[in-house]
Kinemage of the C-alpha trace (Angstrom):
@kinemage 1
@onewidth
@group {chain A} dominant
@subgroup {mainchain}
@vectorlist {calphas} color= white
{ca unk a 1} P -60.049 4.042 -62.698
{ca unk a 2} L -58.266 7.478 -61.146
{ca unk a 3} L -60.940 8.488 -63.066
{ca unk a 4} L -63.965 7.392 -61.045
{ca unk a 5} L -61.675 8.032 -58.326
{ca unk a 6} L -61.668 11.649 -58.821
{ca unk a 7} L -65.676 11.778 -59.543
{ca unk a 8} L -66.366 10.371 -56.511
{ca unk a 9} L -63.954 12.391 -54.423
{ca unk a 10} L -65.622 15.686 -56.027
{ca unk a 11} L -68.990 14.093 -54.669
{ca unk a 12} L -68.041 13.608 -51.603
{ca unk a 13} L -66.671 17.079 -50.936
{ca unk a 14} L -69.457 18.860 -52.314
{ca unk a 15} L -71.895 16.608 -50.345
{ca unk a 16} L -70.054 17.701 -47.481
{ca unk a 17} L -69.337 21.407 -48.737
{ca unk a 18} L -73.489 21.411 -48.735
{ca unk a 19} L -73.876 19.739 -45.416
{ca unk a 20} L -71.933 22.806 -44.413
{ca unk a 21} L -73.363 25.431 -45.765
{ca unk a 22} L -76.282 24.564 -46.579
{ca unk a 23} L -77.242 21.848 -43.433
{ca unk a 24} L -77.980 18.036 -42.811
{ca unk a 25} L -81.015 17.832 -44.102
{ca unk a 26} L -80.557 19.454 -47.165
{ca unk a 27} L -77.364 17.725 -48.689
{ca unk a 28} L -78.639 14.236 -47.046
{ca unk a 29} L -81.621 14.702 -49.425
{ca unk a 30} L -79.276 16.217 -52.604
{ca unk a 31} L -77.188 13.411 -52.543
{ca unk a 32} L -79.263 10.250 -51.709
{ca unk a 33} L -79.715 7.797 -54.167
{ca unk a 34} L -84.042 6.998 -54.404
{ca unk a 35} L -82.840 3.488 -52.719
{ca unk a 36} L -80.702 5.278 -50.221
{ca unk a 37} L -80.518 3.769 -46.350
{ca unk a 38} L -79.210 5.364 -43.397
{ca unk a 39} L -77.409 3.893 -40.924
{ca unk a 40} L -78.491 5.902 -37.545
{ca unk a 41} L -78.496 5.095 -34.233
{ca unk a 42} L -78.865 1.432 -35.011
{ca unk a 43} L -81.775 1.923 -37.029
{ca unk a 44} L -81.787 1.615 -40.772
{ca unk a 45} L -83.834 4.785 -42.692
{ca unk a 46} L -84.566 3.645 -46.190
{ca unk a 47} L -85.880 5.755 -48.672
{ca unk a 48} L -85.049 9.495 -49.733
{ca unk a 49} L -88.491 10.304 -48.781
{ca unk a 50} L -87.719 8.600 -45.172
{ca unk a 51} L -84.140 10.211 -44.988
{ca unk a 52} L -85.879 13.678 -45.704
{ca unk a 53} L -88.602 13.041 -42.709
{ca unk a 54} L -85.756 12.475 -40.499
{ca unk a 55} L -83.475 15.425 -41.109
{ca unk a 56} L -87.374 17.411 -40.573
{ca unk a 57} L -87.808 15.418 -36.798
{ca unk a 58} L -84.478 16.720 -35.898
{ca unk a 59} L -84.791 18.932 -32.717
{ca unk a 60} L -81.246 19.602 -32.552
{ca unk a 61} L -79.881 23.023 -32.867
{ca unk a 62} L -76.187 24.484 -34.186
{ca unk a 63} L -75.669 20.947 -35.973
{ca unk a 64} L -72.232 20.377 -37.547
{ca unk a 65} L -70.588 17.227 -39.220
{ca unk a 66} L -67.392 17.857 -40.480
{ca unk a 67} L -65.343 15.268 -42.805
{ca unk a 68} L -63.144 14.544 -45.815
{ca unk a 69} L -62.295 11.112 -47.168
{ca unk a 70} L -59.019 9.676 -46.740
{ca unk a 71} L -59.443 6.389 -49.122
{ca unk a 72} L -61.680 5.740 -52.633
{ca unk a 73} L -62.081 2.777 -53.967
{ca unk a 74} L -64.090 2.290 -57.426
{ca unk a 75} L -65.278 -0.885 -58.811
{ca unk a 76} L -63.659 -1.830 -62.495
{ca unk a 77} L -67.292 -0.690 -64.125
{ca unk a 78} L -66.932 2.250 -62.525
{ca unk a 79} L -70.647 2.679 -61.293
{ca unk a 80} L -70.323 1.808 -57.753
{ca unk a 81} L -67.360 2.815 -55.503
{ca unk a 82} L -66.883 3.428 -51.121
{ca unk a 83} L -65.493 6.477 -49.424
{ca unk a 84} L -63.987 6.497 -45.527
{ca unk a 85} L -62.499 8.804 -43.551
{ca unk a 86} L -62.680 11.597 -40.380
{ca unk a 87} L -65.518 12.884 -39.600
{ca unk a 88} L -66.586 15.045 -36.883
{ca unk a 89} L -70.135 15.495 -35.464
{ca unk a 90} L -71.386 18.657 -32.409
{ca unk a 91} L -74.969 19.833 -31.746
{ca unk a 92} L -76.619 21.610 -29.222
{ca unk a 93} L -79.922 19.795 -28.042
{ca unk a 94} L -83.172 22.101 -26.362
{ca unk a 95} L -81.017 22.110 -23.374
{ca unk a 96} L -78.104 23.745 -24.190
{ca unk a 97} L -76.036 21.142 -23.707
{ca unk a 98} L -73.544 20.582 -26.552
{ca unk a 99} L -72.583 17.459 -27.615
{ca unk a 100} L -69.392 16.317 -29.993
{ca unk a 101} L -68.737 13.505 -31.079
{ca unk a 102} L -65.649 11.667 -33.801
{ca unk a 103} L -65.149 8.731 -35.430
{ca unk a 104} L -65.606 7.100 -39.036
{ca unk a 105} L -67.423 7.736 -41.528
{ca unk a 106} L -68.440 5.641 -44.958
{ca unk a 107} L -70.378 5.860 -47.660
{ca unk a 108} L -71.483 3.853 -50.669
{ca unk a 109} L -72.173 5.608 -53.715
{ca unk a 110} L -73.930 4.315 -56.869
{ca unk a 111} L -73.818 6.796 -60.721
{ca unk a 112} L -76.793 6.894 -61.730
{ca unk a 113} L -78.624 6.381 -64.928
{ca unk a 114} L -77.727 10.475 -65.112
{ca unk a 115} L -73.853 10.343 -64.595
{ca unk a 116} L -74.393 11.392 -61.459
{ca unk a 117} L -72.547 9.825 -58.080
{ca unk a 118} L -75.583 9.939 -55.238
{ca unk a 119} L -75.028 7.429 -51.750
{ca unk a 120} L -76.747 4.773 -51.236
{ca unk a 121} L -75.595 3.572 -47.663
{ca unk a 122} L -74.267 5.937 -44.924
């Protein structure tokens, strides 16, 4: 079990690092399973292509999203798990108004046929 938890933790941290270094679109598309679902503003965005489109159409500038898992659980089967922890999001809209929010994220991870962990819910 610890092996699978460590794999999930490393994947979550790599996901957060990619978001910080290359932006949300790259990170959320890279780590999405093909059938991933995002919940954004009480709207479900279903599938990797829809996630890519969603991030392509964002108008916010200077976006920053940082997070770190504080809890990880993985099924005995070693192919499904979830994480949660604190996040901080900040951005600037087209009028120059800065927004910052903090909260708790929750991600569900599924090990893919190629052995890589990808999120199926965020």
